C-alpha positions in Angstrom: 10.1 -0.6 11.2 7.6 -2.7 9.4 6.9 -6.1 11.0 7.7 -9.1 8.8 4.4 -10.8 8.4 3.0 -13.7 6.3 1.1 -12.1 3.5 -2.2 -13.5 2.4 -2.1 -15.8 -0.6 -4.9 -15.5 -3.1 -4.8 -17.7 -6.2 -8.3 -17.7 -7.6 -9.9 -14.8 -9.3 -13.4 -13.6 -8.6 -14.8 -11.4 -11.3 -17.5 -9.3 -9.7 -18.3 -5.7 -10.5 -21.6 -4.7 -8.8 -21.4 -2.1 -6.1 -21.9 -3.1 -2.4 -23.6 -1.0 0.2 -21.5 0.2 3.1 -21.8 -2.0 6.3 -21.8 0.3 9.3 -21.5 -2.5 11.8 -20.5 -6.1 11.2 -22.8 -8.5 13.1 -22.0 -12.1 13.9 -23.6 -14.7 11.7 -26.8 -16.4 12.8 -25.5 -19.9 12.0 -25.7 -19.7 8.2 -23.0 -22.1 6.9 -21.1 -21.9 10.2 -21.2 -25.5 11.1 -19.1 -28.3 9.7 -17.4 -31.6 10.3 -14.2 -32.1 12.3 -11.9 -35.0 11.9 -9.2 -35.4 14.6 -6.1 -37.6 14.7 -3.4 -38.5 12.3 -5.8 -39.9 9.7 -7.7 -38.8 6.7 -11.2 -38.4 8.3 -14.0 -37.2 6.2 -13.6 -33.6 5.1 -16.7 -33.5 3.0 -18.6 -32.2 6.0 -22.1 -31.2 6.7 -23.6 -27.7 6.5 -25.6 -28.2 9.7 -24.5 -27.0 13.1 -24.4 -23.8 15.1 -22.4 -20.7 14.9 -20.2 -21.8 17.8 -19.2 -25.2 16.5 -19.9 -28.2 14.4 -20.4 -31.9 14.4 -17.4 -34.0 15.5 -16.6 -37.3 14.0 -14.3 -40.0 15.1 -10.5 -39.9 15.0 -10.2 -41.8 11.7 -7.3 -44.0 10.5 -3.6 -43.3 10.3 -1.9 -41.4 7.5 0.1 -38.4 6.6 -0.4 -35.3 4.6 1.4 -36.4 1.5 4.5 -37.5 3.4 5.8 -34.0 4.0 9.1 -35.4 4.9 9.6 -37.2 1.6 12.3 -36.6 -1.0 12.6 -33.1 -2.3 11.6 -32.2 -5.8 9.0 -35.0 -5.9 5.4 -34.0 -6.4 3.1 -35.9 -3.9 -0.6 -36.0 -3.2 -2.1 -34.6 0.0 -5.2 -36.8 0.7 -8.4 -35.7 2.4 -7.9 -32.0 1.8 -9.3 -31.5 -1.6 -7.7 -29.0 -3.9 -5.3 -26.8 -1.9 -5.8 -23.2 -2.8 -3.9 -21.6 0.0 -1.3 -22.5 2.7 0.0 -20.7 5.7 2.8 -21.6 8.1 1.9 -22.5 11.7 3.9 -21.1 14.6 5.3 -24.5 15.4 6.6 -25.2 11.9 3.5 -27.0 10.7 1.0 -25.9 8.1 -2.6 -24.8 7.7 -3.8 -26.1 4.3 -7.0 -24.5 2.9 -8.9 -26.2 0.2 -12.2 -27.1 -1.4 -13.4 -30.7 -2.1 -15.2 -30.3 -5.4 -15.6 -27.9 -8.3 -19.3 -27.3 -7.8 -21.5 -27.1 -4.6 -18.3 -27.4 -2.5 -17.3 -26.9 1.1 -14.1 -25.2 2.2 -11.7 -27.1 4.3 -8.9 -26.3 6.8 -6.3 -29.0 7.6 -3.8 -28.6 10.4 -0.5 -30.4 9.5 2.1 -31.1 12.2 5.8 -30.3 11.4 6.4 -34.1 10.8 3.7 -34.1 8.1 0.9 -35.9 10.1 -2.6 -34.5 10.0 -3.8 -33.2 13.4 -7.3 -32.3 12.3 -9.4 -31.4 9.2 -12.3 -29.1 9.5 -14.9 -28.6 6.7 -17.2 -25.6 6.6 -20.4 -25.8 4.7 -21.5 -22.9 2.5 -24.9 -22.2 0.9 -23.3 -22.7 -2.5 -19.9 -22.9 -4.2 -16.9 -21.7 -2.2 -15.2 -19.6 -4.9 -12.1 -18.6 -3.0 -10.7 -19.3 0.5 -7.7 -17.6 2.0 -6.0 -18.1 5.4 -3.3 -16.4 7.5 -1.6 -17.2 10.7 -3.2 -15.2 13.5 -0.1 -13.5 14.8 0.5 -13.6 18.6 -2.6 -15.8 19.3 -2.5 -19.5 18.1 -4.7 -20.5 15.3 -5.6 -19.0 12.0 -8.1 -16.7 10.3 -10.1 -18.0 7.3 -11.6 -15.8 4.7 -14.2 -17.2 2.3 -16.1 -16.0 -0.7 -19.0 -18.3 -1.2 -22.2 -18.4 -3.2 -22.9 -18.3 -6.9 -25.1 -15.9 -8.8 -28.5 -17.3 -9.6 -30.8 -16.6 -12.5 -30.9 -13.1 -13.9 -34.3 -12.6 -12.4 -33.2 -13.6 -8.9 -29.4 -12.9 -8.8 -27.8 -13.8 -5.5 -24.4 -12.0 -5.0 -21.5 -13.9 -3.4 -21.0 -13.6 0.3 -17.8 -12.6 2.1 -17.2 -14.4 5.5 -14.4 -14.2 8.0 -13.8 -17.0 10.5 -11.4 -17.4 13.4 -10.1 -20.9 13.9 -8.3 -21.9 17.1 -5.1 -24.0 17.2 -7.3 -27.0 18.0 -9.6 -26.5 15.0 -12.5 -25.1 16.8 -14.5 -22.2 15.4 -14.0 -19.3 17.8 -16.2 -16.8 15.9 -17.3 -15.8 12.4 -18.5 -12.6 10.8 -20.5 -12.1 7.7 -19.1 -9.1 5.8 -22.0 -8.7 3.4 -22.0 -9.1 -0.3 -18.7 -9.7 -2.0 -19.5 -7.8 -5.1 -16.9 -5.1 -4.3 -14.1 -7.7 -4.1 -11.6 -7.6 -7.0 -8.6 -9.9 -7.1 -8.5 -10.0 -3.4 -9.4 -9.3 -0.7 -6.1 -8.8 1.1 -5.9 -10.4 4.6 -3.1 -10.0 7.1 -2.6 -10.9 10.8 -1.8 -8.1 13.2 -0.8 -7.8 16.8 -4.4 -7.0 17.7 -6.0 -9.5 15.5 -6.6 -9.3 11.7 -7.0 -6.6 9.0 -8.8 -7.0 5.8 -8.6 -4.7 2.7 -11.3 -4.8 0.0 -12.0 -2.8 -3.1 -14.9 -0.3 -3.2 -16.4 0.2 -6.6 -16.3 4.0 -6.9 -14.9 6.8 -9.0 -12.0 6.7 -8.4 -11.6 3.2 -6.8 -11.2 3.1 -3.1 -9.9 0.6 -0.5 -12.0 -0.4 2.5 -10.0 -1.5 5.5 -11.8 -3.5 8.3 -10.1 -4.7 11.5 -11.1 -7.2 14.1 -9.6 -8.2 17.5 -8.7 -11.8 18.2 -12.0 -12.2 20.0 -13.9 -10.8 17.1 -14.5 -7.3 18.4 -14.6 -4.8 15.5 -11.7 -2.4 15.7 -12.4 -0.2 12.8 -13.9 0.1 9.3 -12.8 2.9 7.0 -12.6 3.7 3.3 -9.7 5.4 1.6 -9.8 6.7 -1.9 -6.8 6.3 -4.2 -6.5 2.8 -5.7 -7.3 -0.9 -5.6 -5.5 -2.9 -2.8 -3.3 -5.8 -3.7 -1.0 -6.2 -0.7 -1.2 -5.3 3.0 1.4 -5.2 5.9 1.4 -3.9 9.4 3.9 -1.3 10.7 5.6 -1.5 14.1 3.4 1.3 15.4 0.2 -0.6 14.7 -0.4 1.1 11.4 -0.9 -0.4 8.0 0.7 -0.1 4.6 -1.5 -0.9 1.5 0.0 -1.4 -1.9 -2.0 -1.7 -5.0 -2.9 -0.2 -8.4 -4.5 3.0 -9.6 -5.1 4.6 -13.0 -4.3 1.8 -15.5 -2.1 -0.3 -13.1 0.1 2.5 -11.8 1.7 1.5 -8.4 -0.2 2.9 -5.4 1.1 3.3 -1.9 -1.1 4.1 1.2 0.4 4.3 4.7 -1.7 4.7 7.8 -0.8 5.3 11.4 -2.1 3.3 14.4 -5.3 5.3 14.4 -6.0 4.7 10.8 -5.2 8.2 9.7 -3.4 8.8 6.4 0.4 9.3 6.5 1.0 8.9 2.7 -1.3 8.3 -0.2 0.5 8.5 -3.5 1.6 6.9 -6.8 5.0 5.3 -6.7 5.3 3.6 -10.2 4.1 4.9 -13.5 4.5 1.8 -15.7 2.1 -1.1 -16.2 2.2 -3.1 -13.0 0.5 -6.1 -11.5 1.2 -6.4 -7.8 0.7 -9.7 -6.0 2.5 -9.3 -2.7 4.6 -7.3 -0.4 6.8 -7.9 2.7 8.6 -5.6 5.1 12.4 -5.0 4.8 14.8 -3.3 7.2 14.7 0.3 8.2 10.9 0.6 7.7 11.2 -0.2 4.0 8.8 -2.4 2.0 9.5 -5.0 -0.8 6.8 -5.1 -3.4 6.6 -7.9 -6.0 4.6 -8.6 -9.1 5.2 -8.1 -12.8 5.9 -5.3 -15.2 4.7 -5.5 -18.8 7.8 -4.1 -20.4 8.2 -6.6 -23.3 4.8 -6.1 -24.9 3.7 -9.2 -26.7 6.2 -11.4 -25.0 4.4 -11.2 -21.7 5.3 -9.7 -18.4 8.6 -10.0 -16.5 9.0 -10.6 -12.8 9.4 -7.2 -11.0 10.4 -6.2 -7.5 10.7 -2.7 -6.0 11.9 -1.5 -2.6 10.0 1.5 -1.1 11.1 3.5 1.9 8.7 4.6 4.7 7.8 7.7 2.6 6.7 5.6 -0.4 9.8 6.6 -2.4 11.2 4.0 -4.7 14.7 3.1 -3.6 15.1 0.7 -6.5 12.8 -0.9 -9.1 14.0 -3.9 -11.2 12.6 -6.3 -13.7 14.1 -9.7 -14.2 13.8 -10.5 -17.9 12.8 -13.9 -19.3 12.2 -15.1 -22.8 8.8 -16.7 -22.0 5.5 -15.4 -20.8 5.3 -15.3 -17.0 2.2 -14.6 -14.9 2.7 -13.7 -11.3 0.5 -15.5 -8.7 1.7 -14.6 -5.2 4.7 -13.5 -3.2 5.8 -14.4 0.3 8.6 -13.3 2.7 11.9 -15.2 3.0 14.8 -14.8 5.4 16.6 -12.8 2.7 13.9 -10.9 0.9 10.8 -11.9 -1.1 9.9 -15.0 -3.1 7.7 -14.5 -6.2 5.8 -17.4 -7.7 4.8 -17.2 -11.3 3.3 -19.5 -14.0 5.5 -19.8 -17.1 4.0 -20.2 -20.5 6.4 -21.2 -23.3 3.8 -20.6 -26.0 3.5 -24.3 -26.8 0.7 -24.9 -24.3 3.0 -26.3 -21.6 3.1 -24.4 -18.3 5.4 -24.7 -15.3 5.8 -23.1 -11.9 8.7 -20.6 -11.5 10.2 -19.1 -8.4 12.0 -15.8 -8.5 13.9 -15.0 -5.2 15.0 -11.4 -4.8 17.0 -10.1 -1.8 16.4 -6.8 -0.1 19.4 -5.5 -2.1 17.9 -6.6 -5.5 20.0 -9.7 -6.1 18.0 -12.4 -7.8 17.9 -16.2 -8.4 15.3 -17.8 -10.7 14.5 -21.5 -11.2 11.9 -23.5 -13.2 10.4 -25.6 -10.5 7.9 -28.1 -11.8 5.8 -29.0 -14.8 2.7 -28.8 -12.7 0.8 -25.6 -13.3 -1.4 -26.1 -10.2 1.4 -25.4 -7.6 0.4 -21.9 -6.5 1.0 -21.5 -2.7 4.6 -21.3 -1.5 5.7 -21.6 2.2 9.4 -21.2 2.9 10.7 -23.7 5.4 13.6 -21.8 6.9 16.1 -24.5 6.1 16.9 -23.6 2.5 13.8 -25.1 0.9 10.3 -24.1 0.1 7.1 -26.2 0.2 4.7 -25.7 -2.7 1.1 -26.6 -2.5 -1.7 -26.7 -5.1 -4.2 -28.9 -6.8 -4.7 -31.3 -9.6 -8.1 -31.3 -11.3 -10.2 -34.3 -12.3 -12.5 -32.5 -14.7 -14.5 -35.6 -15.6 -15.5 -36.2 -12.0 -15.3 -32.5 -11.1 -13.0 -33.0 -8.1 -9.7 -31.6 -7.0 -6.8 -33.3 -5.3 -4.2 -31.6 -3.2 -0.6 -31.8 -4.3 2.6 -30.7 -2.7 6.3 -30.5 -3.7 9.4 -29.5 -1.7 12.1 -27.8 -3.7 15.4 -26.0 -3.0 14.9 -22.2 -2.5 16.8 -20.4 -5.2 19.7 -18.6 -3.5 20.5 -15.3 -5.0 24.2 -14.6 -5.7 26.1 -11.6 -6.8 25.1 -10.9 -10.4 27.5 -11.5 -13.2 27.4 -8.3 -15.2 29.8 -6.4 -17.4 31.8 -3.6 -15.8 31.2 -0.3 -17.6 33.4 2.4 -16.0 35.9 3.3 -13.3 34.8 5.3 -10.3 36.3 8.7 -10.1 35.7 11.3 -7.4 33.6 14.3 -8.2 32.0 12.7 -11.2 28.4 11.8 -12.0 27.4 8.2 -12.8 24.0 6.8 -13.5 22.1 4.4 -11.3 22.3 1.0 -12.9 25.9 1.4 -14.2 28.2 -1.3 -13.1 31.4 0.3 -11.7 34.9 -0.9 -10.8 37.6 0.4 -8.6 41.3 0.7 -9.5 43.8 -0.5 -7.0 44.4 -3.5 -4.8 42.3 -6.4 -6.2 42.5 -8.3 -2.8 41.1 -5.4 -0.7 37.5 -5.0 0.5 36.2 -1.4 0.5 33.4 0.3 2.4 30.9 2.2 0.3 29.1 4.9 2.3 26.1 7.2 1.4 26.8 10.8 2.3 24.1 12.9 3.9 23.7 16.5 2.9 25.4 18.0 5.9 27.9 16.7 8.5 28.3 17.4 12.2 30.6 15.7 14.7 27.7 13.4 15.5 26.5 12.8 12.0 28.0 9.6 10.6 27.4 8.3 7.1 25.7 5.0 6.5 27.6 2.0 5.2 25.6 0.6 2.3 27.9 -1.9 0.7 31.1 -3.9 1.2 32.9 -4.0 -2.2 35.4 -6.7 -2.8 37.0 -8.4 -5.8 34.9 -10.2 -8.4 35.8 -13.6 -9.9 38.0 -11.6 -12.3 39.8 -10.1 -9.3 38.5 -6.6 -9.9 36.7 -4.8 -7.0 33.3 -4.0 -8.6 29.8 -3.2 -7.8 26.4 -2.5 -9.5 24.5 0.6 -8.6 20.9 -0.3 -9.6 19.8 -0.9 -6.0 21.4 2.2 -4.5 19.5 5.4 -3.9 20.3 8.4 -6.0 22.7 10.7 -4.2 26.4 11.1 -3.2 28.7 8.2 -2.2 32.3 7.8 -1.2 34.7 4.9 -0.3 36.2 4.9 3.1 39.4 3.4 4.4 39.6 1.8 7.8 39.6 4.7 10.4 38.6 8.2 9.5 40.1 8.6 6.0 38.3 8.6 2.6 39.6 7.5 -0.8 39.7 10.2 -3.3 40.0 8.6 -6.7 41.5 10.6 -9.5 42.8 9.2 -12.8 43.0 5.7 -11.4 45.1 6.7 -8.3 44.0 6.8 -4.7 44.6 9.6 -2.3 43.6 9.5 1.4 41.6 12.6 2.4 39.8 13.7 5.5 37.0 15.5 3.7 34.3 13.1 2.3 33.1 15.8 -0.1 36.4 15.6 -1.9 36.1 11.9 -2.3 32.4 11.8 -3.3 30.9 10.8 -6.6 27.2 11.2 -7.6 24.7 8.7 -8.6 21.9 10.2 -10.7 18.8 8.8 -12.5 18.8 7.8 -16.1 15.3 6.8 -17.1 13.1 6.8 -20.2 9.5 6.6 -19.0 7.3 7.3 -22.0 7.2 7.2 -25.8 4.5 9.3 -27.5 2.5 8.3 -29.4 1.9 5.1 -27.4 0.3 3.5 -30.4 0.8 4.1 -34.1 -0.5 2.4 -37.2 1.5 3.0 -40.4 0.0 2.0 -43.8 3.1 1.7 -46.0 1.1 0.9 -49.1 -0.1 4.6 -49.1 3.4 5.9 -48.4 3.0 6.2 -44.6 6.4 4.9 -43.6 8.0 7.0 -40.7 7.1 6.7 -37.1 7.9 10.0 -35.3 7.8 9.8 -31.6 8.8 12.0 -28.7 10.7 10.4 -25.9 10.3 11.6 -22.3 13.5 11.0 -20.5 15.9 12.2 -17.9 18.5 13.4 -18.9 17.5 14.8 -22.2 20.6 13.7 -24.1 21.7 10.0 -23.8 22.4 6.9 -25.8 19.2 4.9 -25.9 18.8 1.2 -26.6 16.0 0.3 -29.1 14.4 -3.1 -29.5 11.6 -4.4 -31.8 9.7 -7.5 -30.8 7.1 -9.2 -33.0 3.7 -10.3 -31.7 5.0 -13.9 -31.2 7.7 -12.5 -28.9 10.6 -13.0 -31.4 13.0 -10.2 -32.1 13.7 -8.8 -35.5 17.2 -9.5 -36.9 20.1 -7.2 -36.6 20.0 -6.3 -40.3 16.3 -5.4 -40.3 16.7 -3.4 -37.2 19.6 -1.5 -38.6 17.5 -0.5 -41.6 14.7 0.6 -39.4 17.0 2.8 -37.3 18.3 4.7 -40.4 15.2 6.4 -41.9 15.9 8.0 -45.2 19.6 7.1 -45.1 21.5 5.7 -48.1 23.3 3.2 -45.9 22.5 1.3 -42.8 23.7 2.4 -39.4 27.2 1.2 -38.4 27.4 -2.4 -37.3 28.7 -1.3 -33.9 25.3 0.3 -33.2 23.4 -3.0 -33.5 24.1 -6.0 -31.3 22.4 -9.0 -29.8 21.7 -9.7 -26.1 20.5 -13.2 -25.5 18.1 -13.9 -28.4 17.1 -10.3 -28.9 18.5 -7.7 -31.3 19.1 -4.1 -30.1 20.3 -0.9 -31.7 21.4 2.4 -30.3 20.3 5.9 -31.1 21.5 9.2 -29.8 18.8 11.2 -28.1 19.5 14.9 -28.3 17.8 17.8 -26.7 14.8 17.4 -29.1 14.3 13.8 -27.7 12.9 12.6 -31.0 12.8 9.0 -32.2 12.2 8.2 -35.8 11.8 4.6 -37.2 11.4 3.6 -40.8 8.5 1.1 -40.8 9.0 0.6 -44.6 12.1 -1.5 -43.6 9.9 -3.9 -41.6 7.7 -6.7 -42.8 4.0 -6.4 -42.2 3.2 -7.1 -38.6 2.5 -6.0 -35.1 5.6 -4.8 -33.2 6.4 -3.6 -29.7 9.1 -0.8 -29.6 11.2 -0.8 -26.4 13.5 2.0 -25.4 15.8 2.3 -22.4 19.2 3.9 -21.6 21.9 1.8 -23.1 24.3 2.1 -20.1 21.6 1.3 -17.6 19.5 -1.2 -19.5 20.0 -3.9 -16.9 18.4 -1.9 -14.2 15.8 0.4 -15.7 12.5 -0.6 -17.2 11.9 0.1 -20.9 9.3 2.5 -22.2 7.1 0.9 -24.8 5.0 1.8 -27.8 3.0 -0.3 -30.3 3.8 -0.2 -34.0 1.5 -1.7 -36.5 2.9 -2.0 -40.1 0.3 -2.6 -42.8 1.7 -3.3 -46.3 -1.5 -4.0 -48.3 -5.0 -2.7 -48.4 -7.3 -5.3 -46.8 -10.0 -3.3 -45.2 -11.9 -4.6 -42.2 -14.8 -2.5 -40.7 -16.3 -2.0 -37.2 -19.9 -0.7 -37.4 -22.2 0.1 -34.5 -25.6 -1.6 -34.8 -27.2 1.5 -33.2 -25.9 4.9 -34.2 -28.1 6.7 -31.7 -28.3 5.8 -28.0 -30.7 7.1 -25.4 -29.1 6.9 -22.0 -31.3 7.1 -18.8 -30.1 9.4 -16.1 -29.2 6.5 -13.8 -29.0 3.8 -16.4 -27.0 2.4 -19.3 -27.5 2.0 -23.0 -25.6 -0.5 -25.1 -25.0 -1.3 -28.7 -23.3 -4.2 -30.4 -20.3 -3.6 -32.7 -20.2 -5.6 -35.9 -16.9 -6.7 -37.3 -16.6 -7.5 -41.1 -13.9 -8.3 -43.6 -11.6 -10.7 -41.6 -11.5 -13.2 -44.4 -8.0 -14.5 -43.4 -8.9 -15.3 -39.8 -8.2 -13.3 -36.7 -5.5 -13.5 -34.1 -5.4 -10.1 -32.4 -7.7 -7.1 -32.2 -7.9 -3.8 -30.3 -11.0 -1.6 -30.1 -11.1 1.9 -28.7 -13.9 4.3 -27.8 -13.7 8.0 -26.8 -15.8 11.0 -25.9 -14.6 14.5 -25.6 -16.2 17.5 -24.0 -19.3 17.8 -21.8 -21.5 16.2 -20.6 -19.3 13.4 -19.1 -20.1 9.8 -20.0 -18.7 6.5 -18.8 -17.7 4.1 -21.5 -17.2 0.3 -21.3 -16.2 -2.2 -23.9 -16.7 -5.9 -23.8 -15.9 -8.7 -26.3 -18.8 -11.0 -27.1 -18.7 -14.8 -26.9 -18.1 -14.9 -30.7 -14.4 -14.8 -30.0 -12.6 -17.6 -28.2 -9.7 -15.9 -26.5 -6.9 -17.2 -24.3 -6.5 -13.8 -22.6 -7.6 -10.2 -23.0 -7.1 -6.8 -21.4 -9.5 -3.9 -21.1 -9.3 -0.4 -19.6 -11.3 2.7 -19.1 -10.8 6.2 -17.9 -13.0 9.2 -17.2 -12.3 12.8 -16.7 -14.0 16.1 -17.0 -13.1 16.6 -20.7 -12.5 13.1 -21.9 -13.5 9.4 -21.4 -11.8 6.4 -23.0 -12.3 2.7 -23.1 -10.4 0.0 -24.8 -10.3 -3.8 -25.1 -7.7 -5.9 -26.8 -6.5 -9.5 -27.1 -3.4 -11.0 -28.7 -4.6 -14.5 -28.3 -7.7 -15.2 -30.5 -8.0 -18.9 -30.7 -11.2 -19.1 -32.8 -13.3 -16.5 -34.6 -16.3 -16.9 -37.0 -16.2 -16.1 -40.7 -18.1 -13.3 -42.3 -19.9 -10.5 -40.4 -20.5 -10.9 -36.6 -21.0 -9.0 -33.4 -17.5 -8.8 -31.9 -18.0 -6.5 -29.0 -20.6 -4.3 -27.1 -20.3 -0.7 -26.0 -22.0 0.4 -22.9 -22.6 4.1 -22.3 -23.8 5.6 -19.0 -24.2 9.1 -17.6 -21.7 10.4 -15.0 -21.6 13.3 -12.7 -17.8 13.4 -12.9 -16.6 16.8 -13.9 -20.0 18.1 -15.2 -19.6 21.8 -15.8 -22.7 23.8 -15.0 -21.0 27.2 -14.8 -23.0 28.4 -17.7 -26.3 27.2 -16.3 -26.8 24.7 -19.1 -25.6 21.2 -19.6 -25.9 19.8 -23.1 -28.3 16.9 -23.4 -26.5 15.3 -26.4 -23.0 13.9 -26.8 -21.0 11.9 -29.4 -18.8 8.9 -28.9 -16.3 7.7 -31.5 -15.5 4.0 -31.7 -13.2 2.1 -34.1 -10.5 -0.5 -34.6 -7.0 0.4 -33.7 -5.7 -2.8 -35.2 -6.9 -6.2 -36.4 -4.4 -9.0 -37.2 -5.1 -12.1 -39.2 -4.3 -15.7 -38.2 -0.8 -15.5 -39.7 0.1 -12.4 -37.8 -0.3 -9.9 -40.7 -2.4 -6.8 -39.9 -5.4 -5.8 -41.9 -6.0 -2.2 -42.9 -8.8 -0.7 -40.9 -11.6 1.7 -41.8 -12.3 5.1 -40.3 -13.8 5.5 -36.8 -17.6 5.5 -36.5 -19.6 8.2 -34.6 -22.4 7.3 -32.2 -24.9 10.1 -31.1 -25.8 9.8 -27.4 -29.0 11.5 -26.1 -29.1 12.0 -22.4 -32.5 11.5 -20.8 -33.6 13.4 -17.6 -35.1 11.7 -14.5 -38.5 11.7 -16.3 -37.1 9.9 -19.3 -37.2 12.9 -21.6 
């Protein structure tokens, strides 16, 4: 069974990409930045600190005056300041019910601070650690069986280009009294991406970092409580995002690989691989994980299943083999960005920032049980509350910071709110359970019979012996309508049956019960019903030249099903029922029947029958010009399965924009990179969204990277790249252009470098020349209307040898 641990909370993002050399041994620091100032007592002693001191301790100051850390016992749902700490960027529970608050005093040239808060809210001590330069990120976790905490800090800021100093990663062990037990410098932090991940273990602490390699790898380093190195190994497969310890002393790493696919790595107590595989194929961002019962793991983050409307909170439960027991999204109408996830007594709590599209942001909690039940609540208008700590009494403390940009300082803030308590979901009942029938996971089923009775639902193993007993997975009782009902989204695929008290089973046939001794006669089957891909993923239709129909192949299981189709605009709104009905009837004289289009919440959906050919056709000529996201899921299981998505761009008039490389020929050194700017022209009606793609095919292999220039002021953007033996791709896109220049300007740069990946020398010759195509996939004006785009451009790439020839 996995031990329930406090996951590391990381709220700031460090964007660093340079590789870091492997560190064979991790030596102790020589005193660099180790010293600091300590303030004891219940007051708010100086936390600004001094950078002087030795590696074994710091300079102590007096006890200071009286005070409390923001009156932690104050009224719930009231935001309060936490003086003397600076901006709180992480919080961890102490073993006695108190808190460790980790922060930074200023926004530049800062020190990192640790404040120990007693259960009654008084400050026991504050410790400040000097760093050579800015502390970019600080993370803390409780140190397990030994009192105190571990502090992980990324510090330093790159200097001038001629003398660049990479950030430094440093791990410190803090005792319960605030003393520095030891610290270790882990070298340059240039391999850290959205992390690192830190977790306390029985032996001490474990740290996961990203190694910049092809493919990405995770580097796991472990230390004992006394600072003794316990191991340092690298595992290929993905980028780590969450870390937990198993009951046998092993570790589970969860993260991303290959365009945000979910990645699962399980190690035994010796650090050897037990499992290393992909567990989710959709677009995922993972921010936390916590153990559940039976060796399972709850993983939380977001799934981008609504396209332009932003991501939805997402939680999955994995068993010890990395198999997904259930995976659910919890839809919202606003954009939500996950920040972190922590364990609760019932499951996992996901903290997100909600953006309504008007500029206002709030903090949102999504509480999901180990069975997949959910409660969501908008918590506060403050966007800076990013670190949750459940109290265990039905509430949760939220910590964060408020910025004073004029004075470049940060103030700690806190708020106590009620923990959302998940309840049984209120969902429509679709069907009546019947023995020896197949139902799909996600359907909500009811039982005929006594509405006042509670039934036991059992999962049936493949074979039975006299010692082999089935496992009780659910007690099913009457709903508020008095009908015994249950939802199946959080159940494994397999066979189930209802059991009466004693040894008899309920065989259900045509609404009647019959008691039988054979569970096989009473069983019904739960099977998957998923749609996981729409091909093509992107399609641009220029209706002014007669290009109207989107033909796509749907990959699904089973092949024939009733699918639910939705169309969302770039601003997140849904098309109306009438427009959707027209788009679902390509070439028909009349629209589809009204019973095939309906509204759920504020979104219109229509249904189509997927037959064995699994083809989906939409009439883009029925749609106004715009950028759309097509979503597709099984109609009967739409509440429990995640939609497959595709982008549809409808262009209704010719307004050409062009993307032209400044250099059409690039010479790439063997161990270097060549770049060229890409010039955008023709966006005379402004720019709101843009996507640029680059591709090479065949040998030799090249790595491609795209980056937008500073000419565009964007609120958010996404980029991706992939490389294989026969093909490389790169893309960059933004749906949030706030300001763009007029006329012709450099919008992006393309970097091309040589790669040994998949080079084929079987014929004794490797070509010394290659071509790369680059072009606009779409460009959308300030009103949300797409331009028409010109053809792709071709760049010739000449590969130099080690002598520069």
